[in-house]
Backbone atoms as SQL, in Angstrom:
CREATE TABLE atoms (id INTEGER PRIMARY KEY, chain TEXT, resi INTEGER, resn TEXT, atom TEXT, x REAL, y REAL, z REAL);
INSERT INTO atoms VALUES
  (1, 'A', 1, 'MET', 'N', 75.167, 147.724, -17.891),
  (2, 'A', 1, 'MET', 'CA', 76.408, 147.058, -16.829),
  (3, 'A', 1, 'MET', 'C', 78.017, 147.700, -17.883),
  (4, 'A', 2, 'ASN', 'N', 78.458, 147.986, -17.041),
  (5, 'A', 2, 'ASN', 'CA', 79.568, 148.520, -18.036),
  (6, 'A', 2, 'ASN', 'C', 81.228, 147.261, -17.447),
  (7, 'A', 3, 'VAL', 'N', 81.598, 146.646, -19.114),
  (8, 'A', 3, 'VAL', 'CA', 82.052, 145.537, -19.096),
  (9, 'A', 3, 'VAL', 'C', 83.949, 146.078, -17.673),
  (10, 'A', 4, 'LEU', 'N', 84.179, 147.255, -18.592),
  (11, 'A', 4, 'LEU', 'CA', 85.278, 147.748, -17.849),
  (12, 'A', 4, 'LEU', 'C', 85.218, 148.283, -16.359),
  (13, 'A', 5, 'GLY', 'N', 84.135, 148.383, -15.654),
  (14, 'A', 5, 'GLY', 'CA', 83.920, 149.039, -14.746),
  (15, 'A', 5, 'GLY', 'C', 84.100, 147.629, -13.970),
  (16, 'A', 6, 'LEU', 'N', 84.041, 146.250, -14.275),
  (17, 'A', 6, 'LEU', 'CA', 84.512, 144.680, -13.487),
  (18, 'A', 6, 'LEU', 'C', 85.854, 144.748, -13.048),
  (19, 'A', 7, 'TYR', 'N', 86.541, 145.494, -13.444),
  (20, 'A', 7, 'TYR', 'CA', 88.303, 144.908, -13.625),
  (21, 'A', 7, 'TYR', 'C', 88.564, 144.134, -12.464),
  (22, 'A', 8, 'ASN', 'N', 88.009, 144.182, -11.092),
  (23, 'A', 8, 'ASN', 'CA', 88.526, 143.407, -10.145),
  (24, 'A', 8, 'ASN', 'C', 88.352, 141.886, -10.782),
  (25, 'A', 9, 'TYR', 'N', 86.940, 141.575, -11.190),
  (26, 'A', 9, 'TYR', 'CA', 86.897, 140.343, -12.031),
  (27, 'A', 9, 'TYR', 'C', 87.424, 140.003, -13.121),
  (28, 'A', 10, 'TRP', 'N', 88.063, 140.642, -13.939),
  (29, 'A', 10, 'TRP', 'CA', 89.027, 140.476, -15.172),
  (30, 'A', 10, 'TRP', 'C', 90.686, 140.707, -14.226),
  (31, 'A', 11, 'VAL', 'N', 90.901, 141.249, -13.227),
  (32, 'A', 11, 'VAL', 'CA', 91.889, 140.508, -12.386),
  (33, 'A', 11, 'VAL', 'C', 92.010, 139.032, -12.083),
  (34, 'A', 12, 'VAL', 'N', 90.754, 139.101, -11.265),
  (35, 'A', 12, 'VAL', 'CA', 90.600, 137.453, -11.016),
  (36, 'A', 12, 'VAL', 'C', 90.947, 136.233, -12.019),
  (37, 'A', 13, 'VAL', 'N', 89.768, 136.540, -13.503),
  (38, 'A', 13, 'VAL', 'CA', 90.344, 135.477, -14.269),
  (39, 'A', 13, 'VAL', 'C', 91.992, 135.711, -14.379),
  (40, 'A', 14, 'PHE', 'N', 92.701, 137.235, -14.657),
  (41, 'A', 14, 'PHE', 'CA', 93.881, 136.709, -15.254),
  (42, 'A', 14, 'PHE', 'C', 94.641, 135.927, -14.044),
  (43, 'A', 15, 'LEU', 'N', 94.829, 136.527, -12.851),
  (44, 'A', 15, 'LEU', 'CA', 95.370, 135.584, -11.767),
  (45, 'A', 15, 'LEU', 'C', 95.256, 134.078, -12.389),
  (46, 'A', 16, 'MET', 'N', 93.755, 133.532, -11.814),
  (47, 'A', 16, 'MET', 'CA', 93.503, 132.510, -12.140),
  (48, 'A', 16, 'MET', 'C', 94.376, 131.842, -13.325),
  (49, 'A', 17, 'MET', 'N', 94.327, 132.383, -14.523),
  (50, 'A', 17, 'MET', 'CA', 94.930, 131.370, -15.622),
  (51, 'A', 17, 'MET', 'C', 95.989, 131.236, -15.497),
  (52, 'A', 18, 'VAL', 'N', 96.653, 132.704, -14.646),
  (53, 'A', 18, 'VAL', 'CA', 98.625, 132.652, -14.741),
  (54, 'A', 18, 'VAL', 'C', 99.231, 131.654, -13.606),
  (55, 'A', 19, 'GLY', 'N', 98.026, 131.203, -12.519),
  (56, 'A', 19, 'GLY', 'CA', 98.304, 130.364, -11.614),
  (57, 'A', 19, 'GLY', 'C', 98.106, 129.071, -12.301),
  (58, 'A', 20, 'PHE', 'N', 96.837, 128.578, -12.797),
  (59, 'A', 20, 'PHE', 'CA', 96.759, 127.518, -14.132),
  (60, 'A', 20, 'PHE', 'C', 97.626, 127.574, -14.317),
  (61, 'A', 21, 'TYR', 'N', 98.453, 128.216, -15.626),
  (62, 'A', 21, 'TYR', 'CA', 99.346, 127.874, -16.226),
  (63, 'A', 21, 'TYR', 'C', 100.353, 127.504, -15.750),
  (64, 'A', 22, 'THR', 'N', 100.494, 128.138, -14.512),
  (65, 'A', 22, 'THR', 'CA', 101.852, 127.668, -13.742),
  (66, 'A', 22, 'THR', 'C', 101.970, 126.569, -13.444),
  (67, 'A', 23, 'LEU', 'N', 101.314, 126.559, -12.640),
  (68, 'A', 23, 'LEU', 'CA', 100.779, 124.576, -12.524),
  (69, 'A', 23, 'LEU', 'C', 100.868, 123.710, -13.458),
  (70, 'A', 24, 'ILE', 'N', 99.893, 123.880, -14.712),
  (71, 'A', 24, 'ILE', 'CA', 100.254, 122.835, -15.505),
  (72, 'A', 24, 'ILE', 'C', 101.183, 122.439, -16.292),
  (73, 'A', 25, 'SER', 'N', 101.903, 123.913, -16.405),
  (74, 'A', 25, 'SER', 'CA', 103.383, 124.076, -17.412),
  (75, 'A', 25, 'SER', 'C', 104.867, 123.698, -16.929),
  (76, 'A', 26, 'ARG', 'N', 104.943, 124.231, -15.382),
  (77, 'A', 26, 'ARG', 'CA', 105.987, 123.689, -15.497),
  (78, 'A', 26, 'ARG', 'C', 106.665, 122.780, -14.814),
  (79, 'A', 27, 'GLY', 'N', 107.696, 122.110, -14.599),
  (80, 'A', 27, 'GLY', 'CA', 107.779, 121.141, -14.053),
  (81, 'A', 27, 'GLY', 'C', 108.447, 121.193, -12.984),
  (82, 'A', 28, 'ASN', 'N', 109.168, 122.086, -11.682),
  (83, 'A', 28, 'ASN', 'CA', 109.414, 122.357, -10.842),
  (84, 'A', 28, 'ASN', 'C', 109.007, 122.659, -9.661),
  (85, 'A', 29, 'LEU', 'N', 109.268, 122.209, -8.577),
  (86, 'A', 29, 'LEU', 'CA', 107.800, 122.141, -7.605),
  (87, 'A', 29, 'LEU', 'C', 107.779, 122.894, -7.208),
  (88, 'A', 30, 'VAL', 'N', 108.454, 123.335, -6.781),
  (89, 'A', 30, 'VAL', 'CA', 108.537, 125.683, -6.220),
  (90, 'A', 30, 'VAL', 'C', 108.217, 126.059, -7.238),
  (91, 'A', 31, 'LYS', 'N', 107.791, 126.127, -8.515),
  (92, 'A', 31, 'LYS', 'CA', 107.027, 127.097, -9.130),
  (93, 'A', 31, 'LYS', 'C', 105.672, 126.320, -8.897),
  (94, 'A', 32, 'LYS', 'N', 105.531, 125.495, -9.379),
  (95, 'A', 32, 'LYS', 'CA', 103.984, 124.891, -8.932),
  (96, 'A', 32, 'LYS', 'C', 103.606, 125.403, -7.171),
  (97, 'A', 33, 'VAL', 'N', 103.793, 125.149, -6.480),
  (98, 'A', 33, 'VAL', 'CA', 103.337, 125.722, -5.161),
  (99, 'A', 33, 'VAL', 'C', 103.033, 127.130, -5.276),
  (100, 'A', 34, 'VAL', 'N', 104.616, 128.284, -6.061),
  (101, 'A', 34, 'VAL', 'CA', 104.043, 129.345, -6.594),
  (102, 'A', 34, 'VAL', 'C', 102.207, 129.765, -7.071),
  (103, 'A', 35, 'GLY', 'N', 102.687, 128.370, -8.660),
  (104, 'A', 35, 'GLY', 'CA', 101.273, 129.116, -9.403),
  (105, 'A', 35, 'GLY', 'C', 100.030, 128.905, -8.089),
  (106, 'A', 36, 'LEU', 'N', 99.898, 127.698, -7.585),
  (107, 'A', 36, 'LEU', 'CA', 98.807, 127.522, -6.212),
  (108, 'A', 36, 'LEU', 'C', 98.823, 128.671, -6.004),
  (109, 'A', 37, 'SER', 'N', 100.160, 128.801, -5.394),
  (110, 'A', 37, 'SER', 'CA', 99.701, 130.371, -4.578),
  (111, 'A', 37, 'SER', 'C', 98.836, 131.648, -5.286),
  (112, 'A', 38, 'ILE', 'N', 99.329, 131.602, -6.213),
  (113, 'A', 38, 'ILE', 'CA', 98.541, 132.270, -7.338),
  (114, 'A', 38, 'ILE', 'C', 96.683, 132.200, -7.661),
  (115, 'A', 39, 'PHE', 'N', 97.221, 131.120, -7.593),
  (116, 'A', 39, 'PHE', 'CA', 95.445, 130.788, -8.110),
  (117, 'A', 39, 'PHE', 'C', 94.537, 131.092, -6.783),
  (118, 'A', 40, 'GLN', 'N', 95.229, 130.919, -5.206),
  (119, 'A', 40, 'GLN', 'CA', 94.822, 131.507, -4.282),
  (120, 'A', 40, 'GLN', 'C', 94.071, 132.650, -3.974),
  (121, 'A', 41, 'THR', 'N', 95.193, 133.161, -4.866),
  (122, 'A', 41, 'THR', 'CA', 95.143, 134.574, -4.304),
  (123, 'A', 41, 'THR', 'C', 94.030, 135.280, -5.002),
  (124, 'A', 42, 'SER', 'N', 93.935, 134.975, -7.055),
  (125, 'A', 42, 'SER', 'CA', 92.891, 135.175, -7.625),
  (126, 'A', 42, 'SER', 'C', 91.137, 134.889, -6.605),
  (127, 'A', 43, 'ALA', 'N', 91.201, 133.551, -6.042),
  (128, 'A', 43, 'ALA', 'CA', 90.158, 132.763, -5.635),
  (129, 'A', 43, 'ALA', 'C', 89.682, 134.343, -3.751),
  (130, 'A', 44, 'ILE', 'N', 90.605, 134.307, -3.513),
  (131, 'A', 44, 'ILE', 'CA', 90.509, 135.520, -2.018),
  (132, 'A', 44, 'ILE', 'C', 90.352, 136.853, -3.035),
  (133, 'A', 45, 'ILE', 'N', 90.189, 137.515, -3.513),
  (134, 'A', 45, 'ILE', 'CA', 89.723, 138.380, -4.068),
  (135, 'A', 45, 'ILE', 'C', 88.941, 138.034, -5.237),
  (136, 'A', 46, 'PHE', 'N', 87.668, 137.472, -5.482),
  (137, 'A', 46, 'PHE', 'CA', 86.624, 136.633, -5.849),
  (138, 'A', 46, 'PHE', 'C', 85.814, 137.199, -5.225),
  (139, 'A', 47, 'TYR', 'N', 85.749, 136.606, -3.867),
  (140, 'A', 47, 'TYR', 'CA', 85.301, 136.162, -2.797),
  (141, 'A', 47, 'TYR', 'C', 85.155, 137.691, -2.054),
  (142, 'A', 48, 'ILE', 'N', 86.546, 138.461, -2.264),
  (143, 'A', 48, 'ILE', 'CA', 85.982, 139.851, -0.780),
  (144, 'A', 48, 'ILE', 'C', 85.077, 140.812, -2.126),
  (145, 'A', 49, 'SER', 'N', 85.462, 140.839, -3.451),
  (146, 'A', 49, 'SER', 'CA', 84.927, 141.305, -4.683),
  (147, 'A', 49, 'SER', 'C', 83.424, 140.712, -4.443),
  (148, 'A', 50, 'LEU', 'N', 82.448, 139.599, -4.527),
  (149, 'A', 50, 'LEU', 'CA', 80.933, 139.541, -3.957),
  (150, 'A', 50, 'LEU', 'C', 80.824, 140.079, -2.687),
  (151, 'A', 51, 'GLY', 'N', 81.732, 139.995, -1.825),
  (152, 'A', 51, 'GLY', 'CA', 80.973, 140.746, -0.487),
  (153, 'A', 51, 'GLY', 'C', 81.059, 142.389, -0.420),
  (154, 'A', 52, 'LYS', 'N', 81.412, 143.041, -1.594),
  (155, 'A', 52, 'LYS', 'CA', 81.393, 144.346, -1.024),
  (156, 'A', 52, 'LYS', 'C', 79.914, 144.918, -1.547),
  (157, 'A', 53, 'VAL', 'N', 79.328, 145.700, -1.169),
  (158, 'A', 53, 'VAL', 'CA', 77.693, 146.000, -1.390),
  (159, 'A', 53, 'VAL', 'C', 78.015, 147.764, -2.799),
  (160, 'A', 54, 'ASN', 'N', 77.878, 147.898, -3.498),
  (161, 'A', 54, 'ASN', 'CA', 78.055, 149.242, -3.813),
  (162, 'A', 54, 'ASN', 'C', 76.714, 150.589, -2.757),
  (163, 'A', 55, 'GLY', 'N', 77.739, 151.533, -2.321),
  (164, 'A', 55, 'GLY', 'CA', 76.796, 152.684, -1.636),
  (165, 'A', 55, 'GLY', 'C', 76.839, 151.382, -0.050),
  (166, 'A', 56, 'GLY', 'N', 77.049, 150.464, 0.131),
  (167, 'A', 56, 'GLY', 'CA', 77.052, 149.991, 0.967),
  (168, 'A', 56, 'GLY', 'C', 77.811, 150.090, 2.416),
  (169, 'A', 57, 'THR', 'N', 77.652, 149.975, 3.890),
  (170, 'A', 57, 'THR', 'CA', 78.348, 150.716, 4.556),
  (171, 'A', 57, 'THR', 'C', 79.320, 149.397, 5.280),
  (172, 'A', 58, 'ALA', 'N', 79.611, 149.368, 6.626),
  (173, 'A', 58, 'ALA', 'CA', 79.754, 148.657, 7.637),
  (174, 'A', 58, 'ALA', 'C', 78.507, 148.378, 8.232),
  (175, 'A', 59, 'PRO', 'N', 78.214, 147.365, 8.795),
  (176, 'A', 59, 'PRO', 'CA', 76.905, 146.725, 9.638),
  (177, 'A', 59, 'PRO', 'C', 77.078, 147.430, 10.800),
  (178, 'A', 60, 'ILE', 'N', 76.666, 148.572, 11.292),
  (179, 'A', 60, 'ILE', 'CA', 76.985, 149.384, 12.418),
  (180, 'A', 60, 'ILE', 'C', 75.528, 149.892, 11.935),
  (181, 'A', 61, 'LEU', 'N', 74.385, 149.887, 13.060),
  (182, 'A', 61, 'LEU', 'CA', 72.797, 150.450, 13.012),
  (183, 'A', 61, 'LEU', 'C', 73.146, 151.661, 13.494),
  (184, 'A', 62, 'GLU', 'N', 72.545, 152.930, 12.428),
  (185, 'A', 62, 'GLU', 'CA', 72.847, 153.792, 12.379),
  (186, 'A', 62, 'GLU', 'C', 71.163, 154.338, 11.556),
  (187, 'A', 63, 'GLU', 'N', 71.018, 155.557, 12.262),
  (188, 'A', 63, 'GLU', 'CA', 69.564, 155.902, 11.440),
  (189, 'A', 63, 'GLU', 'C', 70.351, 156.283, 9.722),
  (190, 'A', 64, 'GLY', 'N', 68.850, 156.120, 9.002),
  (191, 'A', 64, 'GLY', 'CA', 69.316, 156.758, 7.722),
  (192, 'A', 64, 'GLY', 'C', 70.476, 156.035, 6.753),
  (193, 'A', 65, 'ILE', 'N', 70.653, 154.602, 7.502),
  (194, 'A', 65, 'ILE', 'CA', 71.484, 154.017, 6.916),
  (195, 'A', 65, 'ILE', 'C', 70.838, 152.231, 5.971),
  (196, 'A', 66, 'GLU', 'N', 70.580, 152.237, 5.117),
  (197, 'A', 66, 'GLU', 'CA', 69.994, 151.415, 5.284),
  (198, 'A', 66, 'GLU', 'C', 70.583, 150.215, 3.938),
  (199, 'A', 67, 'VAL', 'N', 71.455, 150.039, 2.971),
  (200, 'A', 67, 'VAL', 'CA', 72.404, 149.090, 2.672),
  (201, 'A', 67, 'VAL', 'C', 73.737, 148.816, 3.374),
  (202, 'A', 68, 'TYR', 'N', 73.893, 147.722, 3.296),
  (203, 'A', 68, 'TYR', 'CA', 75.128, 147.411, 4.439),
  (204, 'A', 68, 'TYR', 'C', 76.154, 145.924, 3.593),
  (205, 'A', 69, 'SER', 'N', 77.417, 146.550, 3.705),
  (206, 'A', 69, 'SER', 'CA', 77.893, 145.770, 3.119),
  (207, 'A', 69, 'SER', 'C', 78.273, 144.272, 3.788),
  (208, 'A', 70, 'ASN', 'N', 78.299, 143.055, 3.421),
  (209, 'A', 70, 'ASN', 'CA', 78.687, 141.817, 4.186),
  (210, 'A', 70, 'ASN', 'C', 79.750, 141.455, 4.229),
  (211, 'A', 71, 'PRO', 'N', 79.771, 141.469, 5.830),
  (212, 'A', 71, 'PRO', 'CA', 81.741, 141.441, 6.153),
  (213, 'A', 71, 'PRO', 'C', 81.658, 139.592, 6.107),
  (214, 'A', 72, 'VAL', 'N', 80.423, 138.609, 5.853),
  (215, 'A', 72, 'VAL', 'CA', 81.154, 137.264, 6.947),
  (216, 'A', 72, 'VAL', 'C', 82.267, 136.893, 5.157),
  (217, 'A', 73, 'PRO', 'N', 81.773, 137.336, 3.891),
  (218, 'A', 73, 'PRO', 'CA', 83.390, 137.401, 3.002),
  (219, 'A', 73, 'PRO', 'C', 85.304, 136.906, 3.588),
  (220, 'A', 74, 'HIS', 'N', 84.396, 138.607, 4.139),
  (221, 'A', 74, 'HIS', 'CA', 85.821, 139.290, 4.000),
  (222, 'A', 74, 'HIS', 'C', 86.677, 138.763, 5.616),
  (223, 'A', 75, 'VAL', 'N', 85.184, 138.377, 6.562),
  (224, 'A', 75, 'VAL', 'CA', 86.331, 137.723, 7.478),
  (225, 'A', 75, 'VAL', 'C', 86.846, 136.275, 6.926),
  (226, 'A', 76, 'LEU', 'N', 85.799, 135.459, 6.337),
  (227, 'A', 76, 'LEU', 'CA', 86.538, 134.738, 5.903),
  (228, 'A', 76, 'LEU', 'C', 87.747, 134.324, 5.055),
  (229, 'A', 77, 'MET', 'N', 88.057, 135.285, 4.282),
  (230, 'A', 77, 'MET', 'CA', 89.287, 135.360, 3.683),
  (231, 'A', 77, 'MET', 'C', 90.917, 135.499, 4.584),
  (232, 'A', 78, 'LEU', 'N', 90.461, 136.155, 5.083),
  (233, 'A', 78, 'LEU', 'CA', 90.716, 136.432, 6.448),
  (234, 'A', 78, 'LEU', 'C', 91.597, 134.967, 6.602),
  (235, 'A', 79, 'THR', 'N', 90.569, 134.134, 6.738),
  (236, 'A', 79, 'THR', 'CA', 91.298, 132.458, 7.394),
  (237, 'A', 79, 'THR', 'C', 92.002, 132.586, 6.738),
  (238, 'A', 80, 'ALA', 'N', 90.851, 132.046, 5.111),
  (239, 'A', 80, 'ALA', 'CA', 92.247, 131.587, 4.111),
  (240, 'A', 80, 'ALA', 'C', 93.051, 131.550, 3.556),
  (241, 'A', 81, 'ILE', 'N', 93.525, 133.291, 3.663),
  (242, 'A', 81, 'ILE', 'CA', 94.696, 133.268, 4.227),
  (243, 'A', 81, 'ILE', 'C', 95.803, 133.239, 4.763),
  (244, 'A', 82, 'VAL', 'N', 95.495, 132.533, 5.829),
  (245, 'A', 82, 'VAL', 'CA', 95.948, 132.476, 7.312),
  (246, 'A', 82, 'VAL', 'C', 96.374, 131.033, 6.628),
  (247, 'A', 83, 'VAL', 'N', 95.483, 129.894, 6.437),
  (248, 'A', 83, 'VAL', 'CA', 95.942, 128.632, 5.792),
  (249, 'A', 83, 'VAL', 'C', 96.248, 127.967, 4.521),
  (250, 'A', 84, 'GLY', 'N', 96.149, 129.239, 3.954),
  (251, 'A', 84, 'GLY', 'CA', 96.563, 129.204, 2.472),
  (252, 'A', 84, 'GLY', 'C', 98.524, 129.157, 2.073),
  (253, 'A', 85, 'ILE', 'N', 98.856, 130.563, 3.773),
  (254, 'A', 85, 'ILE', 'CA', 100.165, 130.259, 3.717),
  (255, 'A', 85, 'ILE', 'C', 101.150, 129.074, 4.941),
  (256, 'A', 86, 'ALA', 'N', 100.348, 128.582, 5.502),
  (257, 'A', 86, 'ALA', 'CA', 100.521, 127.407, 6.394),
  (258, 'A', 86, 'ALA', 'C', 100.520, 126.224, 5.003),
  (259, 'A', 87, 'THR', 'N', 99.736, 125.928, 4.483),
  (260, 'A', 87, 'THR', 'CA', 100.294, 124.941, 3.711),
  (261, 'A', 87, 'THR', 'C', 100.884, 125.170, 2.411),
  (262, 'A', 88, 'MET', 'N', 101.034, 126.824, 1.528),
  (263, 'A', 88, 'MET', 'CA', 102.193, 126.681, 1.350),
  (264, 'A', 88, 'MET', 'C', 103.929, 126.690, 1.912),
  (265, 'A', 89, 'ALA', 'N', 104.276, 126.788, 3.291),
  (266, 'A', 89, 'ALA', 'CA', 105.111, 126.632, 3.668),
  (267, 'A', 89, 'ALA', 'C', 105.349, 124.766, 4.035),
  (268, 'A', 90, 'VAL', 'N', 104.097, 124.515, 4.075),
  (269, 'A', 90, 'VAL', 'CA', 104.265, 122.951, 4.653),
  (270, 'A', 90, 'VAL', 'C', 104.624, 122.782, 2.888),
  (271, 'A', 91, 'ALA', 'N', 104.313, 122.620, 1.958),
  (272, 'A', 91, 'ALA', 'CA', 104.314, 122.229, 0.115),
  (273, 'A', 91, 'ALA', 'C', 105.910, 122.988, 0.375),
  (274, 'A', 92, 'LEU', 'N', 106.329, 123.988, 0.677),
  (275, 'A', 92, 'LEU', 'CA', 107.730, 124.470, 0.271),
  (276, 'A', 92, 'LEU', 'C', 108.478, 123.082, 1.279),
  (277, 'A', 93, 'ALA', 'N', 107.949, 122.840, 2.446),
  (278, 'A', 93, 'ALA', 'CA', 108.628, 121.849, 3.571),
  (279, 'A', 93, 'ALA', 'C', 108.853, 120.603, 2.565),
  (280, 'A', 94, 'PHE', 'N', 108.111, 120.262, 1.980),
  (281, 'A', 94, 'PHE', 'CA', 107.941, 119.130, 1.353),
  (282, 'A', 94, 'PHE', 'C', 108.908, 118.978, 0.018),
  (283, 'A', 95, 'VAL', 'N', 109.224, 120.721, -0.524),
  (284, 'A', 95, 'VAL', 'CA', 110.045, 120.510, -1.748),
  (285, 'A', 95, 'VAL', 'C', 111.396, 120.404, -1.471),
  (286, 'A', 96, 'VAL', 'N', 111.770, 120.875, -0.126),
  (287, 'A', 96, 'VAL', 'CA', 112.876, 120.615, 0.250),
  (288, 'A', 96, 'VAL', 'C', 113.409, 118.879, 0.759),
  (289, 'A', 97, 'ARG', 'N', 112.387, 118.722, 1.283),
  (290, 'A', 97, 'ARG', 'CA', 112.183, 117.314, 1.892),
  (291, 'A', 97, 'ARG', 'C', 112.955, 116.352, 0.025),
  (292, 'A', 98, 'ILE', 'N', 111.701, 116.786, -0.786),
  (293, 'A', 98, 'ILE', 'CA', 111.885, 115.901, -1.717),
  (294, 'A', 98, 'ILE', 'C', 113.459, 116.132, -3.071),
  (295, 'A', 99, 'HIS', 'N', 114.182, 117.391, -2.394),
  (296, 'A', 99, 'HIS', 'CA', 115.438, 117.672, -3.024),
  (297, 'A', 99, 'HIS', 'C', 116.419, 116.976, -1.975),
  (298, 'A', 100, 'GLU', 'N', 115.981, 116.826, -0.495),
  (299, 'A', 100, 'GLU', 'CA', 117.213, 116.075, -0.519),
  (300, 'A', 100, 'GLU', 'C', 117.438, 115.122, -0.629),
  (301, 'A', 101, 'ALA', 'N', 116.564, 114.462, -1.024),
  (302, 'A', 101, 'ALA', 'CA', 116.110, 112.889, -1.422),
  (303, 'A', 101, 'ALA', 'C', 116.438, 112.580, -2.798),
  (304, 'A', 102, 'TYR', 'N', 116.207, 113.554, -3.569),
  (305, 'A', 102, 'TYR', 'CA', 116.516, 112.403, -5.052),
  (306, 'A', 102, 'TYR', 'C', 117.066, 114.079, -5.405),
  (307, 'A', 103, 'GLY', 'N', 117.417, 115.160, -5.003),
  (308, 'A', 103, 'GLY', 'CA', 118.795, 115.932, -5.546),
  (309, 'A', 103, 'GLY', 'C', 118.527, 116.697, -6.778),
  (310, 'A', 104, 'THR', 'N', 116.794, 116.959, -6.717),
  (311, 'A', 104, 'THR', 'CA', 116.239, 117.905, -7.553),
  (312, 'A', 104, 'THR', 'C', 114.670, 118.085, -7.258),
  (313, 'A', 105, 'VAL', 'N', 114.337, 119.421, -7.956),
  (314, 'A', 105, 'VAL', 'CA', 113.113, 119.757, -7.955),
  (315, 'A', 105, 'VAL', 'C', 112.652, 119.749, -9.366),
  (316, 'A', 106, 'GLU', 'N', 112.947, 118.529, -10.138),
  (317, 'A', 106, 'GLU', 'CA', 112.251, 119.077, -11.414),
  (318, 'A', 106, 'GLU', 'C', 111.769, 117.474, -11.281),
  (319, 'A', 107, 'GLU', 'N', 109.880, 117.995, -11.794),
  (320, 'A', 107, 'GLU', 'CA', 109.372, 116.165, -11.633),
  (321, 'A', 107, 'GLU', 'C', 109.804, 115.893, -12.229),
  (322, 'A', 108, 'ASP', 'N', 109.551, 115.685, -13.866),
  (323, 'A', 108, 'ASP', 'CA', 110.866, 114.704, -14.717),
  (324, 'A', 108, 'ASP', 'C', 111.587, 113.476, -14.193),
  (325, 'A', 109, 'ASP', 'N', 113.093, 114.247, -13.957),
  (326, 'A', 109, 'ASP', 'CA', 114.401, 114.320, -12.865),
  (327, 'A', 109, 'ASP', 'C', 113.449, 113.255, -11.946),
  (328, 'A', 110, 'ILE', 'N', 112.371, 114.095, -11.490),
  (329, 'A', 110, 'ILE', 'CA', 111.995, 112.750, -9.819),
  (330, 'A', 110, 'ILE', 'C', 111.669, 111.508, -10.758),
  (331, 'A', 111, 'HIS', 'N', 110.740, 111.223, -11.521),
  (332, 'A', 111, 'HIS', 'CA', 110.315, 110.241, -12.013),
  (333, 'A', 111, 'HIS', 'C', 111.005, 109.315, -12.926),
  (334, 'A', 112, 'THR', 'N', 112.320, 109.755, -13.328),
  (335, 'A', 112, 'THR', 'CA', 113.434, 109.362, -14.293),
  (336, 'A', 112, 'THR', 'C', 113.468, 107.818, -13.046),
  (337, 'A', 113, 'GLN', 'N', 114.062, 109.063, -12.268),
  (338, 'A', 113, 'GLN', 'CA', 115.196, 108.405, -10.924),
  (339, 'A', 113, 'GLN', 'C', 113.672, 107.015, -10.291),
  (340, 'A', 114, 'GLU', 'N', 112.724, 107.524, -10.013),
  (341, 'A', 114, 'GLU', 'CA', 111.976, 106.802, -9.430),
  (342, 'A', 114, 'GLU', 'C', 111.926, 104.596, -10.326),
  (343, 'A', 115, 'LEU', 'N', 112.035, 105.344, -11.751),
  (344, 'A', 115, 'LEU', 'CA', 111.902, 104.224, -12.807),
  (345, 'A', 115, 'LEU', 'C', 113.327, 103.337, -12.846),
  (346, 'A', 116, 'GLU', 'N', 114.217, 104.511, -12.442),
  (347, 'A', 116, 'GLU', 'CA', 115.560, 103.508, -12.433),
  (348, 'A', 116, 'GLU', 'C', 115.711, 102.574, -11.369),
  (349, 'A', 117, 'THR', 'N', 114.904, 102.668, -10.725),
  (350, 'A', 117, 'THR', 'CA', 115.446, 102.204, -9.135),
  (351, 'A', 117, 'THR', 'C', 114.335, 100.960, -8.794);
């Protein structure tokens, strides 16, 4: 098996590490939400990659076709995309509310303001 032929899995690993690094290294709440979104995108690409079968076709019964691709991971990832967008919208609404309450979206500044009060 050629390691370079599995480029989609390399993309998954790269996106996962970028998202995770953004999540843990940044103090800005908007950047944390973006990092979570990148991390989620890598998980979606991973599950879609698992659902693809080489030489497989759509699961429609026809003569001469013996290998089918499973459509369930693709359908579940459509649902995950919708849930991810809704979750990101709620998270960004929380960030807006935090900015209104504290005047900043930097995590360290928020903690400092909480300790002072």
